[in-house]
C-alpha positions in Angstrom: 45.6 -10.9 60.7 45.8 -7.2 61.9 45.8 -4.5 59.4 48.8 -2.2 59.3 47.3 0.7 61.1 46.0 -1.4 64.0 49.4 -3.1 64.4 51.2 0.2 64.4 48.8 1.6 67.0 49.5 -1.4 69.2 53.2 -1.0 68.8 53.1 2.7 69.6 50.9 2.1 72.7 53.5 -0.3 74.0 56.5 2.1 73.4 57.4 3.5 76.8 59.4 6.7 76.3 62.9 6.9 78.0 62.8 9.4 80.9 66.4 9.5 82.0 68.4 12.4 80.6 72.1 13.4 80.4 74.0 16.5 79.5 76.3 16.2 76.5 78.5 18.8 74.8 76.7 20.6 72.1 79.2 19.5 69.4 78.3 15.8 70.3 74.6 16.2 70.4 73.6 15.7 66.7 71.3 12.7 66.3 70.2 12.8 70.0 66.7 13.6 71.3 66.5 16.8 73.2 65.2 16.1 76.7 64.8 19.7 77.9 63.8 22.7 75.8 66.4 25.4 75.1 65.7 29.1 75.6 68.0 31.9 74.5 69.4 34.3 77.0 70.5 36.6 74.2 69.3 38.3 71.0 70.8 36.8 67.8 72.3 38.8 66.3 73.2 40.7 69.5 73.5 44.1 67.6 72.4 45.6 64.4 75.1 44.6 61.9 76.0 44.6 58.2 75.4 41.7 55.9 77.7 43.2 53.3 81.2 44.6 53.0 80.7 48.3 52.2 80.2 51.7 53.8 77.8 52.6 56.6 76.0 55.9 55.9 73.2 58.2 56.9 70.7 58.0 54.1 70.0 61.8 54.5 73.7 62.4 53.6 73.3 60.6 50.2 70.5 62.4 48.3 71.9 61.6 44.9 74.2 59.1 43.3 77.8 60.4 43.2 77.7 62.0 46.6 81.2 62.2 48.2 81.7 61.5 51.9 84.7 61.5 54.2 85.5 58.1 55.5 85.7 58.7 59.3 86.3 55.2 60.7 86.9 51.6 59.9 84.9 48.8 61.5 86.0 45.2 61.0 83.9 42.3 62.4 84.5 42.0 66.2 84.9 45.7 66.7 82.5 48.4 67.7 82.7 51.8 66.0 81.8 55.3 67.4 78.8 57.5 66.5 78.7 58.2 62.8 79.2 61.9 62.3 76.9 63.7 59.8 78.5 63.9 56.3 80.8 60.9 56.9 80.8 57.2 56.1 82.3 54.3 57.9 84.2 51.5 56.1 82.5 48.4 57.4 82.9 44.6 57.0 80.4 41.8 57.0 79.2 41.0 60.5 80.5 44.2 62.1 78.0 46.2 64.3 76.5 49.2 62.7 77.7 52.5 64.2 75.2 54.6 66.0 73.6 57.2 63.6 74.0 55.0 60.5 70.8 53.7 58.9 72.0 51.9 55.7 75.0 50.2 54.2 76.1 50.7 50.6 77.9 47.7 49.2 81.5 48.4 48.2 80.9 47.5 44.5 78.8 50.7 44.3 81.4 52.9 45.8 84.7 54.5 44.6 87.4 55.2 47.1 89.7 58.2 46.7 92.2 58.7 49.5 90.2 59.4 52.7 86.9 59.9 50.9 84.4 57.6 49.2 82.1 58.5 46.3 78.7 56.7 46.8 77.2 55.8 43.4 73.9 54.6 44.8 71.1 56.2 46.7 70.5 53.9 49.7 67.2 53.0 51.3 66.8 53.0 55.1 67.8 49.5 56.4 69.6 48.4 53.3 72.0 45.5 54.0 71.4 45.8 57.7 70.6 42.7 59.9 68.6 43.9 62.9 69.3 42.9 66.5 67.3 39.8 67.4 65.9 39.3 63.9 66.9 35.6 64.1 66.3 34.9 67.7 64.9 37.1 70.5 66.1 36.9 74.0 63.8 34.6 76.0 62.5 32.7 73.0 62.5 28.9 73.0 64.7 28.0 70.1 64.6 24.2 70.5 61.7 22.2 71.9 62.0 19.1 74.0 61.6 16.0 71.8 63.5 17.4 68.9 65.8 15.1 67.1 68.9 17.2 66.8 70.4 17.8 63.4 73.5 19.7 62.4 71.4 22.8 62.0 69.8 22.4 65.5 73.3 22.1 67.2 74.4 25.2 65.2 71.4 27.1 66.6 72.2 26.0 70.1 75.8 27.1 69.7 74.6 30.5 68.3 72.8 31.3 71.6 75.9 30.2 73.6 74.8 26.7 74.8 77.9 24.6 75.5 75.8 21.6 76.6 72.4 20.2 75.8 70.2 18.0 77.9 69.2 14.9 75.9 67.5 11.6 76.6 69.7 8.7 77.1 70.1 6.4 74.1 67.5 3.6 73.7 69.2 0.3 74.6 68.4 -2.4 72.0 69.5 -6.1 72.1 69.7 -7.7 68.7 70.0 -11.3 67.7 69.2 -13.6 64.8 68.0 -17.1 64.8 68.7 -19.9 62.3 71.2 -22.8 62.1 71.6 -22.0 58.4 73.1 -18.6 59.1 76.9 -17.9 58.6 78.8 -14.7 59.2 80.6 -12.9 56.3 84.2 -14.2 56.2 83.2 -17.7 57.1 82.9 -20.6 54.6 79.3 -21.4 53.7 78.3 -24.9 54.6 75.8 -26.8 52.3 72.4 -25.1 52.7 73.9 -22.1 54.5 73.3 -18.4 53.8 75.1 -15.3 55.1 73.4 -13.3 57.8 72.6 -10.1 56.1 69.8 -9.2 58.5 72.3 -8.7 61.3 74.2 -6.1 59.4 71.1 -4.4 58.0 69.3 -4.2 61.4 72.4 -3.1 63.3 73.0 -0.3 60.8 69.4 0.8 61.0 69.4 0.8 64.8 72.7 2.7 65.0 71.4 5.1 62.4 68.4 5.7 64.6 70.6 6.7 67.5 70.2 3.4 69.5 72.8 1.8 71.7 73.0 -1.8 70.3 74.0 -4.9 72.2 74.7 -7.4 69.3 74.1 -10.9 70.7 74.9 -12.7 67.4 73.2 -15.8 66.1 71.1 -18.0 68.3 70.8 -21.8 67.5 67.4 -23.1 66.4 66.3 -24.6 69.7 63.6 -23.6 72.2 66.0 -23.6 75.1 68.7 -21.5 73.4 66.1 -19.0 72.3 64.6 -18.7 75.8 68.1 -18.2 77.3 68.9 -15.6 74.7 65.7 -13.7 75.5 66.5 -13.7 79.2 70.0 -12.4 78.5 68.7 -9.8 76.1 66.1 -8.5 78.6 68.6 -7.7 81.2 69.3 -3.9 81.0 67.8 -3.3 77.6 64.7 -1.4 76.5 64.0 -3.4 73.4 64.8 -6.9 72.1 64.8 -7.1 68.3 65.2 -10.4 66.5 64.9 -11.6 62.9 63.7 -15.0 61.9 61.9 -17.7 63.8 58.6 -16.0 64.0 56.6 -18.1 61.5 54.8 -21.4 62.1 57.4 -24.0 61.2 58.7 -26.6 63.5 62.1 -24.8 63.7 60.5 -21.4 64.4 61.0 -21.1 68.2 60.8 -17.3 68.8 57.0 -17.1 69.3 56.7 -19.9 71.9 59.9 -18.8 73.6 58.6 -15.3 74.1 55.3 -16.7 75.4 57.2 -18.8 77.9 59.5 -15.9 79.1 57.0 -13.1 78.8 53.9 -12.2 76.8 53.0 -11.8 73.2 50.6 -9.1 72.0 50.4 -9.6 68.2 51.7 -12.0 65.6 50.5 -11.7 62.1 50.0 -8.4 60.1 48.2 -8.1 56.7 51.1 -6.5 54.9 53.4 -7.5 52.0 56.3 -8.1 52.6 56.4 -8.9 56.3 53.3 -10.8 57.4 54.9 -12.7 60.4 55.8 -10.1 63.0 55.7 -10.6 66.8 55.4 -8.0 69.5 55.3 -8.4 73.2 57.4 -8.1 76.4 60.1 -10.1 78.1 60.7 -8.8 81.6 60.8 -5.0 81.4 62.0 -5.0 77.8 59.7 -4.7 74.8 60.1 -7.4 72.2 59.7 -7.2 68.4 60.4 -10.3 66.3 60.9 -9.5 62.5 60.6 -11.9 59.6 63.8 -13.6 58.4 63.4 -12.7 54.7 65.8 -9.8 54.2 63.3 -7.4 52.5 60.5 -8.3 54.9 62.9 -7.5 57.8 63.9 -4.2 56.2 60.4 -3.1 55.4 58.9 -4.0 58.7 61.7 -2.2 60.5 61.3 1.1 58.6 57.5 1.0 58.7 56.9 -0.4 62.2 60.0 -0.6 64.3 61.3 2.9 63.4 58.1 4.8 64.7 58.2 2.5 67.9 61.9 3.5 68.4 61.1 7.2 67.8 58.3 7.3 70.4 60.4 5.3 72.9 63.3 7.7 72.4 61.1 10.6 73.4 60.8 12.3 70.1 57.6 14.2 69.3 57.3 13.1 65.7 57.4 9.6 64.3 55.1 10.0 61.2 57.0 9.9 57.9 55.9 12.5 55.3 54.6 11.0 52.1 54.6 12.4 48.6 52.0 12.0 45.9 53.8 10.9 42.7 52.8 9.6 39.3 53.2 5.8 38.6 55.0 5.1 35.4 54.1 1.4 35.6 51.1 -0.9 36.0 50.7 -3.3 38.9 48.0 -5.7 40.1 46.7 -5.3 43.6 47.2 -7.7 46.5 44.8 -8.7 49.3 47.4 -7.3 51.7 48.7 -3.7 52.0 51.8 -3.6 49.9 55.0 -1.7 50.3 56.6 -1.7 46.9 60.2 -0.8 46.2 60.3 2.1 43.6 62.5 4.9 42.5 62.0 8.3 40.9 62.9 8.5 37.2 64.2 11.5 35.2 60.6 12.6 34.4 59.5 12.7 38.0 57.5 9.6 37.9 58.0 6.3 39.7 59.5 3.1 38.4 58.9 -0.2 40.0 61.6 -2.7 40.7 60.9 -5.7 38.5 61.2 -8.4 41.2 59.3 -7.6 44.4 60.2 -10.8 46.1 60.9 -10.6 49.9 64.3 -12.2 49.3 65.7 -9.7 46.8 67.5 -7.2 49.0 69.1 -5.4 46.0 65.6 -3.9 45.4 66.2 -1.8 48.6 69.5 -0.5 47.3 68.0 0.3 43.9 64.9 2.1 45.2 64.5 5.6 46.5 61.6 4.6 48.8 58.4 2.6 49.2 55.0 2.9 47.5 52.4 2.5 50.2 49.6 0.7 48.3 46.2 -0.1 49.9 44.8 -3.7 49.8 43.4 -4.9 46.5 44.4 -1.6 44.8 45.6 -2.0 41.3 47.9 0.7 40.0 47.6 2.0 36.5 50.1 4.0 34.5 49.6 7.6 35.3 47.8 7.0 38.7 48.9 9.1 41.7 50.4 6.9 44.4 51.5 7.5 48.0 55.3 7.4 48.0 57.5 7.3 51.2 61.1 8.3 50.4 63.8 6.6 52.3 64.9 10.0 53.5 61.8 9.9 55.7 62.3 6.3 56.8 66.0 5.9 57.6 
């Protein structure tokens, strides 16, 4: 069996990044991978402006608190005032450009208005409550790098420099199917020995959450011929084929020999728990990843192995999850394989372990906040520091 790091390296080596790009409206670009870096043609903000409602002044005109100045102009946001005459103040509102000559803004709570004059009850400092031109973004600067997975903040930054469209990589196309005569779909009556196909729902949601375009091919019967036909169909026009079930060594496990007949298989067993049986190869021009059928094994192998493969294939520059070092508030025996234990953070900031770590207990994944990445044969004692991967880094 391959260890986890070797298996991941092989997967990543086989992830061919998408090259085709398309232009999409900036408002629709969240979740996409930027295919071309974005540079700003403007300074942000474009002019010195006030970050506070108040009065723009010359500091030299306010030597002491209680100084009285004539209010010579009013500048709302979206307007440009005229040069501030010595001995005067300008009524100014948040976001409005600073008038020439002014070098500070006094917040309105520190001023008292009387007719056309204002008493300034504060001695301002030069630059007080002023946002300088270009202090956020300078004209010509690269504000978003190619390979960035665009968040709401990223598209907001793009809009702030006037970008109406962004060039993104096309979505990764993934064909998904499950194998198993025992599988039924929610809404159907269960026959004796049947189970509902939770993996189809879990994996589809994970793929769509990762920004993939999913072709859901449903459930494939447990036969070599049906599996080979499904693989040929899935390979047409897709970048990745993802399956669950049928990758073990039983007589009814047909995925491995079917892939070998239709393409090539690069790896099969990985020394991890849960999730030992995992297949990786190619069918035609499509990559193939076969996940275990047990629901937790399928979930864990997706977030730990398929997710980084997808991220690299999408063209993103970062596919490594950031781990935390947290205290274990439990004891656990080690396992010969590298374990990914479902755990959550308690009120004291330590980690609690889900009591049943079976690969069939999917509720452990809804209870948990993430996975403890535990090395082979490593016992965990109460108070030990462990490597924790929060689901916010994996989903």
